[in-house]
C-alpha positions as CSV (number, residue, x, y, z in Angstrom):
1,X,-9.5,47.9,12.5
2,X,-10.0,45.6,15.4
3,X,-8.4,44.5,18.7
4,X,-6.9,41.1,19.5
5,X,-6.5,39.5,22.9
6,X,-3.3,41.5,23.6
7,X,-5.1,44.8,22.9
8,X,-2.9,45.5,19.9
9,X,-4.5,47.1,16.8
10,X,-4.8,44.6,13.9
11,X,-6.2,45.4,10.6
12,X,-8.5,42.9,9.0
13,X,-10.0,42.3,5.6
14,X,-13.8,41.8,5.3
15,X,-15.4,39.1,3.3
16,X,-17.9,40.8,0.9
17,X,-20.2,37.7,1.1
18,X,-20.7,37.3,4.8
19,X,-19.2,40.5,6.3
20,X,-16.9,38.4,8.6
21,X,-13.3,39.7,9.2
22,X,-10.2,37.7,8.4
23,X,-6.5,38.2,8.1
24,X,-6.6,36.3,4.9
25,X,-9.7,35.3,2.9
26,X,-8.8,31.8,1.8
27,X,-10.2,29.5,-0.9
28,X,-11.4,27.3,1.9
29,X,-13.6,30.0,3.3
30,X,-14.9,30.9,-0.2
31,X,-15.9,27.3,-0.7
32,X,-18.6,27.9,2.0
33,X,-20.0,30.5,-0.4
34,X,-19.7,28.0,-3.3
35,X,-17.2,30.3,-5.0
36,X,-13.6,30.1,-6.2
37,X,-11.1,32.8,-5.6
38,X,-11.2,33.9,-9.2
39,X,-15.0,34.1,-9.1
40,X,-14.9,36.2,-5.9
41,X,-12.4,38.6,-7.3
42,X,-14.3,39.0,-10.6
43,X,-17.7,39.5,-8.8
44,X,-16.4,42.4,-6.7
45,X,-13.8,43.7,-9.1
46,X,-10.9,43.1,-6.7
47,X,-7.2,42.1,-6.9
48,X,-5.5,39.3,-5.0
49,X,-3.9,41.8,-2.7
50,X,-7.4,42.7,-1.5
51,X,-7.7,39.2,0.0
52,X,-5.0,39.9,2.6
53,X,-4.9,42.4,5.4
54,X,-2.2,45.1,5.2
55,X,-0.4,43.8,8.4
56,X,-0.4,40.2,7.1
57,X,0.9,41.3,3.8
58,X,3.8,43.2,5.4
59,X,4.6,40.2,7.6
60,X,4.8,37.9,4.6
61,X,6.9,40.3,2.6
62,X,9.4,40.6,5.4
63,X,9.7,36.8,5.7
64,X,10.3,36.5,1.9
65,X,12.7,39.4,1.8
66,X,15.8,38.5,-0.2
67,X,14.1,35.5,-1.9
68,X,13.0,35.3,-5.5
69,X,9.7,33.7,-6.0
70,X,7.1,33.4,-8.8
71,X,8.1,35.2,-12.0
72,X,11.2,36.8,-10.2
73,X,12.7,33.3,-9.9
74,X,15.3,32.9,-12.6
75,X,14.5,29.2,-12.9
76,X,11.0,30.2,-14.1
77,X,12.5,31.8,-17.3
78,X,12.3,29.7,-20.4
79,X,16.0,30.1,-21.4
80,X,17.1,29.1,-17.9
81,X,14.8,26.0,-18.0
82,X,16.3,25.0,-21.3
83,X,19.8,25.4,-20.1
84,X,19.2,23.3,-17.0
85,X,17.5,20.6,-19.1
86,X,20.3,20.4,-21.7
87,X,22.9,20.2,-18.9
88,X,21.2,17.3,-17.2
89,X,20.7,15.5,-20.5
90,X,24.4,16.0,-21.5
91,X,25.6,14.7,-18.1
92,X,23.3,11.6,-18.4
93,X,24.8,10.9,-21.9
94,X,28.3,11.4,-20.5
95,X,27.7,8.9,-17.8
96,X,28.1,11.4,-15.0
97,X,25.2,10.0,-13.0
98,X,25.9,6.3,-13.3
99,X,27.6,6.1,-9.9
100,X,26.2,9.2,-8.5
101,X,25.5,7.5,-5.1
102,X,29.2,6.7,-4.4
103,X,29.3,3.1,-5.4
104,X,26.0,2.2,-3.7
105,X,24.2,1.6,-7.1
106,X,22.5,-1.8,-6.9
107,X,23.3,-2.3,-3.2
108,X,20.1,-3.0,-1.4
109,X,18.6,-5.0,1.4
110,X,20.7,-6.0,4.4
111,X,23.9,-4.9,2.4
112,X,22.8,-1.3,2.4
113,X,24.3,1.0,5.0
114,X,20.8,2.3,6.0
115,X,19.3,-1.1,6.4
116,X,17.2,-1.5,9.6
117,X,15.7,-4.9,10.2
118,X,12.8,-3.5,12.3
119,X,11.6,-1.6,9.2
120,X,11.2,-4.8,7.2
121,X,9.3,-7.0,9.6
122,X,5.8,-8.1,8.7
123,X,4.3,-6.1,11.5
124,X,6.1,-2.9,10.5
125,X,4.9,-3.4,6.9
126,X,1.3,-4.0,8.2
127,X,1.4,-0.8,10.4
128,X,3.1,1.5,7.9
129,X,3.1,0.3,4.3
130,X,-0.6,-0.3,3.5
131,X,0.0,-0.7,-0.3
132,X,2.5,-3.5,0.2
133,X,0.3,-5.1,2.9
134,X,-2.8,-5.2,0.8
135,X,-0.8,-6.4,-2.2
136,X,0.1,-9.5,-0.2
137,X,-3.5,-10.6,-0.3
138,X,-5.2,-9.2,-3.4
139,X,-4.6,-7.6,-6.8
140,X,-4.5,-3.8,-6.2
141,X,-3.9,-2.8,-9.8
142,X,-7.6,-1.8,-10.2
143,X,-9.7,0.7,-8.3
144,X,-12.5,-1.1,-6.4
145,X,-14.9,1.8,-6.8
146,X,-14.7,2.8,-10.4
147,X,-12.8,-0.3,-11.7
148,X,-10.2,1.9,-13.4
149,X,-7.2,-0.2,-14.4
150,X,-3.5,0.7,-14.0
151,X,-4.4,4.0,-12.2
152,X,-2.3,5.3,-9.4
153,X,-3.7,3.5,-6.3
154,X,-4.1,4.8,-2.8
155,X,-5.2,2.6,0.1
156,X,-8.4,3.8,1.9
157,X,-9.2,2.8,5.5
158,X,-12.9,2.1,5.4
159,X,-13.5,2.8,9.1
160,X,-11.1,5.8,8.8
161,X,-9.0,4.4,11.7
162,X,-5.4,4.1,10.4
163,X,-4.5,1.8,13.3
164,X,-6.9,-0.8,11.9
165,X,-4.7,-2.4,9.2
166,X,-6.9,-5.5,8.7
167,X,-7.1,-6.3,4.9
168,X,-10.9,-6.2,5.4
169,X,-10.6,-2.5,6.3
170,X,-8.3,-1.6,3.4
171,X,-9.6,-0.7,0.0
172,X,-7.6,0.1,-3.2
173,X,-8.9,3.3,-4.7
174,X,-7.7,5.5,-7.5
175,X,-6.8,9.1,-6.4
176,X,-10.1,10.7,-7.5
177,X,-12.2,8.0,-5.8
178,X,-10.0,8.2,-2.6
179,X,-10.3,12.0,-2.6
180,X,-14.1,11.5,-2.6
181,X,-13.8,10.2,1.0
182,X,-11.9,13.3,2.2
183,X,-14.6,15.9,1.4
184,X,-17.0,16.3,4.3
185,X,-19.9,17.3,2.1
186,X,-19.5,14.1,0.1
187,X,-19.4,11.7,3.0
188,X,-22.5,9.7,3.9
189,X,-23.1,8.5,7.5
190,X,-21.6,5.3,8.9
191,X,-24.2,2.5,9.0
192,X,-24.2,-1.2,9.5
193,X,-26.0,-3.9,7.5
194,X,-26.0,-7.7,8.1
195,X,-27.4,-11.0,6.9
196,X,-28.3,-14.2,8.7
197,X,-27.2,-17.6,7.3
198,X,-27.7,-21.2,8.4
199,X,-26.0,-24.5,7.7
200,X,-26.0,-28.0,9.1
201,X,-22.6,-29.5,9.9
202,X,-20.9,-32.1,12.1
203,X,-17.8,-31.7,14.2
204,X,-16.0,-33.0,17.2
205,X,-13.7,-31.2,19.7
206,X,-10.5,-33.3,20.0
207,X,-9.2,-31.4,23.0
208,X,-12.5,-31.3,25.0
209,X,-13.1,-33.5,28.0
210,X,-16.8,-34.3,27.6
211,X,-19.5,-35.3,25.2
212,X,-18.5,-32.8,22.6
213,X,-15.3,-34.9,22.1
214,X,-17.5,-37.3,20.2
215,X,-18.8,-36.8,16.7
216,X,-22.1,-34.8,16.7
217,X,-23.9,-32.2,14.6
218,X,-25.6,-28.8,14.9
219,X,-27.9,-26.5,13.0
220,X,-25.5,-23.6,12.9
221,X,-26.6,-20.0,12.5
222,X,-24.2,-17.3,11.2
223,X,-24.5,-13.5,11.0
224,X,-22.1,-11.2,9.1
225,X,-22.2,-7.5,9.8
226,X,-20.6,-4.9,7.5
227,X,-20.1,-1.2,8.5
228,X,-19.2,1.5,5.9
229,X,-20.3,5.0,5.0
230,X,-23.5,5.1,3.0
231,X,-22.6,5.6,-0.7
232,X,-24.5,8.7,-1.7
233,X,-24.9,7.4,-5.3
234,X,-26.6,4.2,-4.3
235,X,-27.9,5.1,-0.9
236,X,-26.5,1.8,0.4
237,X,-23.7,0.5,2.5
238,X,-23.7,-2.6,0.4
239,X,-26.3,-4.5,-1.6
240,X,-27.8,-7.3,0.5
241,X,-27.7,-9.7,-2.4
242,X,-24.0,-9.1,-2.9
243,X,-23.3,-9.8,0.7
244,X,-25.4,-13.0,0.4
245,X,-23.5,-14.1,-2.6
246,X,-20.1,-13.6,-1.0
247,X,-20.9,-15.4,2.2
248,X,-22.6,-18.3,0.5
249,X,-19.7,-18.8,-1.8
250,X,-16.9,-18.5,0.8
251,X,-18.6,-20.1,3.9
252,X,-22.1,-21.7,3.6
253,X,-21.5,-23.7,0.4
254,X,-18.3,-25.1,2.0
255,X,-19.6,-25.9,5.4
256,X,-23.2,-27.0,4.7
257,X,-23.7,-30.8,5.3
258,X,-20.0,-31.1,5.9
259,X,-17.5,-32.1,8.5
260,X,-16.0,-29.0,10.1
261,X,-12.8,-30.8,11.3
262,X,-11.8,-31.1,7.6
263,X,-11.3,-27.3,7.6
264,X,-10.5,-26.4,11.2
265,X,-8.3,-28.5,13.5
266,X,-10.4,-27.6,16.6
267,X,-13.7,-26.4,15.4
268,X,-15.0,-24.6,18.5
269,X,-17.5,-21.8,17.9
270,X,-14.6,-19.3,18.5
271,X,-12.3,-20.9,16.0
272,X,-15.1,-21.1,13.4
273,X,-15.5,-17.3,13.7
274,X,-11.8,-16.8,13.1
275,X,-11.9,-19.1,10.1
276,X,-14.9,-17.4,8.6
277,X,-13.3,-13.9,9.0
278,X,-10.1,-15.1,7.4
279,X,-12.0,-16.7,4.4
280,X,-14.1,-13.6,3.9
281,X,-11.2,-11.2,4.3
282,X,-8.3,-12.9,2.5
283,X,-10.1,-15.0,-0.2
284,X,-13.5,-13.3,-0.8
285,X,-12.1,-9.8,-0.2
286,X,-15.2,-8.7,1.7
287,X,-14.6,-5.1,2.9
288,X,-15.9,-3.4,6.0
289,X,-16.5,-6.4,8.2
290,X,-17.6,-5.1,11.6
291,X,-18.3,-8.4,13.4
292,X,-19.3,-12.0,12.8
293,X,-21.6,-14.0,15.1
294,X,-22.2,-17.7,15.2
295,X,-24.9,-19.7,17.1
296,X,-24.1,-23.3,18.0
297,X,-27.6,-23.6,19.4
298,X,-30.5,-21.1,19.9
299,X,-29.0,-20.1,23.3
300,X,-25.2,-20.4,22.7
301,X,-23.5,-17.6,20.7
302,X,-19.9,-16.5,20.0
303,X,-19.0,-13.1,18.6
304,X,-15.8,-11.7,17.0
305,X,-15.5,-8.0,16.3
306,X,-12.8,-6.1,14.3
307,X,-10.9,-5.3,17.5
308,X,-10.6,-8.9,18.3
309,X,-9.7,-9.9,14.8
310,X,-7.0,-7.1,14.6
311,X,-5.4,-8.6,17.8
312,X,-5.4,-12.0,16.2
313,X,-4.0,-10.7,12.9
314,X,-1.2,-8.7,14.6
315,X,-0.2,-11.6,16.8
316,X,0.0,-14.1,13.9
317,X,1.2,-11.6,11.3
318,X,4.1,-13.9,10.2
319,X,1.6,-16.7,9.5
320,X,-0.6,-14.5,7.3
321,X,2.4,-13.2,5.3
322,X,4.0,-16.7,5.1
323,X,1.3,-19.4,5.2
324,X,3.9,-22.2,4.9
325,X,5.3,-21.3,8.4
């Protein structure tokens, strides 16, 4: 027996492993002892009732009074299950369910009584339907971690911030791989890695009043930074060589010794950053981009981080969903 804050007597049950008192010894607590409930019961020759304090057991019993649960539920009996199954099958065969939604069968979209336009905007989809959002930009039929095909897919937020719906922060994972990221003892720390790149390219700024309005060139320098949890299997955030391969293919091989105005209407350092992020996110499917930096000269730098890119993506969401607009 022990006392709570209101000085009422409350009986508790004591864990045989750590001698701490609980109202209920849960499987979550026993995980700390690296035991399942069944292993705990067998080790100390206990019954399940021994996991719950007397007072808690009475409280649960009073709440469930009059209900039939577990083996007392008639629906659990084999003959009742068969009767229900046969009834449902017969009613399907008789056509009883064909119009079971009062004539609304096949009525969808704006014709449906529950249609709400605000729930079908691109921004609403981006903020709430991550599977549909990511499927707009890449094939999500395969788990990106184990490469399992046609598995049930969940969308994992790489930075674990569900307000960050950038496609570069969303990763398609099968359920076992996604579950991996929800066990604290399996999570590695968040770390950042990055690589520097360089390319020579010419441009001119058509809306600039000054020398840069004329055709000229630069030795550009680019840095791409990726932030993820360290994968405990590999000990890495990402292989540096993989990052190099992705950025070279999507950006450097395109820009080097080229004319930036062929790709960007107004190729300022700022617009170059946005273009690079879009290419890496939407075409190369690089995940976990934290920030991108570009040097126009050794002493002139522009930086775009994920907060800035999320603002751009949200503001221009219709353009990303419908590039022809």
